[in-house]
C-alpha positions as CSV (number, residue, x, y, z in Angstrom):
1,M,-9.5,31.7,-55.8
2,T,-7.8,28.4,-55.2
3,T,-7.0,27.7,-51.6
4,L,-3.6,26.4,-51.1
5,A,-3.1,23.5,-48.7
6,P,-0.9,24.2,-45.7
7,P,2.6,23.0,-46.1
8,A,3.3,19.6,-44.7
9,V,5.1,19.5,-41.4
10,P,8.3,17.5,-41.8
11,V,8.5,14.5,-39.5
12,K,11.6,14.7,-37.4
13,Q,13.4,11.4,-37.6
14,P,15.3,10.2,-34.6
15,T,19.1,10.6,-34.9
16,T,21.5,7.8,-34.6
17,A,22.5,8.9,-31.1
18,Q,18.8,9.0,-30.0
19,S,18.2,5.5,-31.4
20,A,21.3,4.2,-29.6
21,H,20.2,5.8,-26.4
22,R,16.8,4.1,-26.6
23,R,18.4,0.7,-27.4
24,S,20.6,1.1,-24.3
25,I,17.6,1.9,-22.1
26,L,15.8,-1.2,-23.4
27,W,18.8,-3.4,-22.7
28,M,19.1,-2.0,-19.2
29,A,15.4,-2.6,-18.6
30,L,15.6,-6.2,-19.9
31,P,16.9,-7.9,-16.7
32,A,14.2,-6.2,-14.6
33,L,11.5,-7.3,-17.2
34,L,12.8,-10.9,-17.1
35,I,12.7,-11.0,-13.3
36,F,9.2,-9.6,-13.3
37,L,8.0,-12.2,-15.9
38,V,9.7,-15.1,-14.0
39,F,8.7,-14.2,-10.5
40,G,5.6,-12.1,-11.1
41,V,3.7,-13.0,-14.2
42,L,4.4,-16.8,-14.5
43,P,3.5,-17.5,-10.8
44,L,0.3,-15.5,-11.3
45,F,-0.8,-17.7,-14.2
46,G,0.2,-20.7,-12.2
47,V,-2.1,-19.7,-9.4
48,L,-4.9,-19.0,-11.9
49,A,-4.5,-22.5,-13.3
50,L,-4.4,-24.0,-9.8
51,S,-7.7,-22.4,-9.0
52,F,-9.4,-24.7,-11.5
53,T,-8.0,-27.8,-9.8
54,T,-8.4,-29.8,-6.6
55,W,-5.2,-30.3,-4.7
56,D,-4.3,-30.9,-1.0
57,G,-0.7,-29.7,-1.4
58,I,0.8,-33.2,-1.3
59,G,-1.0,-35.6,-3.7
60,A,-1.8,-35.3,-7.4
61,I,-3.3,-32.2,-8.8
62,M,-6.7,-33.0,-10.3
63,P,-8.5,-30.7,-12.7
64,S,-11.9,-29.9,-11.3
65,G,-13.3,-27.1,-13.5
66,L,-15.2,-24.4,-11.4
67,T,-15.5,-26.5,-8.3
68,S,-12.9,-24.4,-6.3
69,W,-14.5,-21.2,-7.5
70,R,-18.0,-22.3,-6.5
71,A,-16.7,-23.3,-3.1
72,T,-14.9,-20.0,-2.6
73,L,-17.7,-17.7,-3.9
74,T,-20.4,-19.5,-1.8
75,D,-18.3,-19.6,1.4
76,P,-19.9,-17.2,3.9
77,G,-16.4,-16.4,5.2
78,L,-15.4,-14.7,2.0
79,P,-17.7,-11.6,2.3
80,H,-16.6,-11.2,6.0
81,A,-12.9,-11.4,5.0
82,L,-13.5,-8.8,2.3
83,R,-15.3,-6.5,4.7
84,V,-12.5,-6.8,7.3
85,T,-9.9,-6.2,4.6
86,F,-11.7,-3.0,3.4
87,V,-12.1,-1.8,7.0
88,I,-8.4,-2.2,7.6
89,M,-7.7,-0.5,4.3
90,V,-9.9,2.6,4.9
91,L,-9.0,3.0,8.6
92,S,-5.2,2.7,8.0
93,W,-5.4,5.1,5.1
94,A,-7.4,7.6,7.1
95,V,-4.8,7.5,9.9
96,Q,-1.6,7.3,7.8
97,T,-2.4,10.0,5.2
98,P,-2.9,13.1,7.3
99,L,-0.2,12.2,9.8
100,S,2.3,11.4,7.0
101,I,1.5,14.7,5.2
102,L,1.9,16.8,8.4
103,I,5.2,15.0,9.4
104,G,6.5,15.3,5.8
105,V,5.7,19.0,5.6
106,F,7.3,19.6,9.0
107,T,10.6,17.8,8.2
108,A,10.7,19.5,4.8
109,T,10.6,23.0,6.3
110,H,12.9,22.3,9.3
111,K,16.4,21.4,8.1
112,R,17.7,21.1,11.6
113,Y,15.6,17.9,12.3
114,R,15.7,16.5,8.8
115,A,18.8,14.3,9.0
116,V,18.1,12.9,12.4
117,L,14.4,12.2,11.6
118,A,15.3,10.6,8.3
119,V,17.4,8.0,10.1
120,L,14.7,7.4,12.7
121,Y,12.1,7.0,10.0
122,F,13.8,4.0,8.6
123,V,13.9,2.0,11.8
124,P,10.3,0.7,11.6
125,L,10.9,-0.2,8.0
126,L,13.9,-2.2,8.8
127,L,12.1,-4.3,11.4
128,S,10.2,-7.4,10.6
129,S,6.4,-7.2,10.8
130,A,6.4,-10.4,12.8
131,A,8.9,-9.0,15.3
132,I,6.9,-5.8,15.6
133,S,3.7,-7.9,16.3
134,I,5.4,-10.0,18.9
135,T,6.7,-6.9,20.7
136,Y,3.4,-5.1,20.8
137,K,1.6,-8.3,21.8
138,A,3.9,-8.5,24.8
139,L,3.6,-4.8,25.6
140,L,-0.2,-5.0,25.5
141,D,-0.5,-8.2,27.6
142,P,-3.0,-7.4,30.4
143,N,-1.1,-9.4,33.0
144,F,2.6,-8.8,32.2
145,G,2.6,-6.0,29.8
146,L,3.3,-2.3,29.8
147,G,0.3,-1.4,32.0
148,T,1.4,-3.7,34.8
149,G,5.1,-2.7,34.6
150,L,4.3,1.1,34.7
151,H,1.3,0.7,37.1
152,V,-1.0,2.4,34.7
153,P,-4.5,0.9,35.3
154,W,-6.1,2.1,32.0
155,L,-3.5,0.2,30.0
156,N,-4.5,-3.1,31.7
157,K,-7.2,-3.9,29.2
158,D,-7.8,-7.0,27.1
159,W,-6.6,-5.2,24.0
160,L,-6.5,-8.2,21.7
161,G,-9.5,-9.9,23.3
162,D,-12.1,-7.3,22.3
163,P,-13.0,-7.0,18.6
164,T,-13.1,-3.2,18.6
165,L,-9.9,-2.8,20.6
166,A,-8.1,-5.5,18.5
167,M,-8.9,-3.6,15.3
168,G,-7.7,-0.4,16.8
169,V,-4.4,-2.0,17.9
170,L,-4.0,-3.4,14.4
171,I,-4.5,0.0,12.8
172,F,-2.1,1.6,15.3
173,V,0.7,-1.0,14.6
174,I,0.3,-0.7,10.8
175,S,0.4,3.1,11.0
176,W,3.4,3.0,13.4
177,Q,5.3,0.9,10.9
178,Y,4.4,2.7,7.6
179,I,3.9,6.3,8.4
180,P,7.6,7.1,8.4
181,F,7.9,5.7,4.8
182,H,5.1,7.8,3.5
183,S,6.4,10.8,5.4
184,L,9.6,10.6,3.5
185,I,7.6,10.5,0.2
186,Y,5.8,13.7,1.2
187,Q,8.9,15.3,2.5
188,G,10.6,14.9,-0.9
189,A,7.5,16.2,-2.7
190,V,7.2,19.3,-0.5
191,R,10.9,20.1,-1.2
192,Q,10.1,20.1,-4.9
193,I,7.5,22.9,-4.6
194,P,9.0,26.2,-5.7
195,V,9.8,28.6,-2.9
196,S,8.6,31.5,-5.1
197,M,5.0,30.3,-4.6
198,Y,5.2,30.7,-0.9
199,E,7.0,34.1,-1.2
200,A,4.2,35.3,-3.4
201,A,1.6,34.1,-0.9
202,Q,3.4,35.8,1.9
203,I,3.4,39.1,0.0
204,D,-0.4,38.7,-0.5
205,G,-0.7,38.3,3.3
206,A,-1.4,34.5,3.5
207,G,-0.5,32.8,6.7
208,R,1.0,29.4,7.2
209,A,-2.4,27.7,7.4
210,R,-3.6,29.4,4.2
211,Q,-0.4,28.5,2.4
212,F,-0.8,24.9,3.5
213,W,-4.3,24.6,2.2
214,S,-3.9,26.7,-1.0
215,I,-0.4,25.8,-2.1
216,T,1.0,22.7,-0.4
217,L,-2.0,20.4,-0.6
218,P,-2.8,21.2,-4.2
219,Q,0.8,20.7,-5.2
220,L,0.8,17.3,-3.4
221,K,-2.2,15.9,-5.4
222,Y,-0.3,13.3,-7.4
223,T,2.0,12.4,-4.4
224,I,-1.2,11.7,-2.4
225,I,-2.5,9.5,-5.2
226,T,0.8,7.6,-5.3
227,S,1.0,7.2,-1.6
228,S,-2.6,6.2,-1.3
229,T,-2.1,3.6,-4.0
230,L,0.8,2.1,-2.0
231,M,-1.3,2.1,1.1
232,V,-4.4,0.6,-0.4
233,V,-2.8,-2.1,-2.5
234,G,-0.4,-2.9,0.4
235,S,-3.2,-3.3,2.9
236,L,-4.5,-6.3,0.8
237,T,-1.3,-8.2,1.6
238,F,-1.2,-7.8,5.4
239,F,-0.7,-11.3,6.6
240,D,2.2,-11.8,9.0
241,L,1.3,-8.8,11.1
242,I,-2.3,-10.0,11.6
243,Y,-1.3,-13.7,12.0
244,V,1.1,-13.0,14.8
245,L,-0.7,-10.2,16.5
246,T,-4.3,-11.5,16.5
247,A,-4.4,-14.7,14.4
248,G,-7.6,-13.3,12.9
249,G,-9.3,-13.0,16.3
250,P,-10.9,-12.5,18.6
251,G,-13.2,-14.8,16.8
252,D,-12.9,-13.7,13.2
253,A,-12.9,-9.9,13.9
254,T,-9.5,-9.3,12.2
255,R,-9.5,-12.2,9.7
256,A,-8.5,-10.4,6.5
257,L,-8.5,-11.9,3.0
258,A,-4.8,-12.7,3.0
259,L,-5.2,-14.6,6.3
260,E,-8.3,-16.3,4.9
261,M,-6.2,-17.5,2.0
262,Y,-3.6,-18.9,4.3
263,Q,-6.1,-20.7,6.5
264,V,-7.9,-22.3,3.6
265,G,-4.7,-23.3,1.7
266,F,-2.3,-24.4,4.5
267,Q,-4.5,-25.3,7.4
268,A,-7.5,-26.8,5.5
269,N,-5.2,-28.1,2.7
270,L,-7.5,-26.7,0.0
271,M,-5.1,-25.3,-2.5
272,G,-7.8,-24.8,-5.2
273,P,-10.0,-22.5,-3.2
274,A,-6.9,-20.7,-1.7
275,S,-5.7,-20.0,-5.2
276,A,-9.1,-18.6,-6.1
277,I,-8.9,-16.3,-3.1
278,A,-5.4,-15.2,-4.3
279,V,-6.8,-14.4,-7.8
280,I,-9.6,-12.3,-6.1
281,L,-6.9,-10.4,-4.2
282,V,-5.0,-9.6,-7.4
283,L,-8.2,-8.5,-9.1
284,V,-9.2,-6.3,-6.2
285,G,-5.8,-4.7,-6.1
286,L,-5.7,-4.0,-9.8
287,L,-9.2,-2.5,-9.7
288,L,-8.4,-0.2,-6.8
289,A,-5.1,0.8,-8.4
290,Q,-6.9,1.7,-11.6
291,V,-9.6,3.7,-9.7
292,L,-6.9,5.7,-7.9
293,R,-5.1,6.3,-11.2
294,R,-8.3,7.7,-12.7
295,L,-8.6,10.0,-9.7
296,G,-5.2,11.3,-10.4
297,G,-6.0,12.2,-14.0
298,K,-3.7,11.7,-17.0
299,G,-0.4,10.2,-16.3
300,D,1.6,13.0,-17.9
301,E,0.0,15.6,-15.7
302,S,1.9,14.3,-12.7
303,Q,5.1,15.7,-14.2
304,L,3.7,19.2,-13.5
305,E,3.9,18.8,-9.7
306,G,6.3,21.1,-8.2
307,A,6.8,23.0,-11.5
C-alpha cells in the first residue's frame, strides 16, 4: 500500500493591513533607534578606539596600541575596584530585593495606602544622588550631625571614617533611594496575578504566608529577574553618590570601578586607561545581564506571568 504524504499546511500570508501595521511600528521605532545609535553605540565605539591611544585630555591623541590596556590590566587598583564594585552590587541587591518585594506586595493588597505611598515612592527618585549624598553626609557628621542634635550618643560615630561603617552607609543610601522604584515594579506585577489563584488557595486552607511562598513568589519570578538586572547593571554606574559621600574612602574602601575610571581619566589625565576601564564596565554589565537573562529562561515565557 502506498503511503500518502500528509497535505501541506498552507502558509498564511500577512494581509495588507498587517503589513501596514508593521511598517507603522518600524517608523515609530526609528527615532528611538537613531537616538540609541547616536548617543549609545557611536560613543561606545569611540571609547573603545580611545582605549588604544594615549591622550591627556588636552593635547593630540596618539595611537599607542595595547599600552593603555597593559597599564590598566596590570594596575593593582583594578582588582580592588572590581571587588568593591561586586560587594556593593551583592549587598545592595540583598537589601533591596526582599524589602522591595514585601513593600510591593503590601501596597498591592492595601488599596487604602496605594495612592499616598505611590506619591511618596517617587520622592527619592526625583532627588539628585549628589543632593542625597550631601544630606546624609551632613546628618551623619559626628560633630554637628543628627546624633549631636538629638543627643543620641550611639549616632555620634565616625560613620564615613570607618571602612565597614562607610560601606554600610553607602548600601543604606543606595537602598533608600532605589527601593521605592523597585517596589512599584513589584506592586504592578502582584496586581497582575489572578485573584482566583488566591481564592483557590484559601479554599484549600492555605494561610497568607503559604500563599506568599507558593503563589506570589513563583508568579514574580520574571519580575525578580527584571528588577535584579536593573539593580545589578545599575550598581556598576554608581559614581556621583560615592564621589560625594565618601570620595572612595576611607582610604580606598569604597572606590568602585566607576570612581576608579573618573580618577584615572580626569584626575590623572590618562584618558586611554580610563577608556579601557569604561570598556571593562560595559563588558561586565553585558555579561551579568546575559547571566540573569539565562536564569530567567526563554524570553517568551515571561509573558505567562500573571496568566
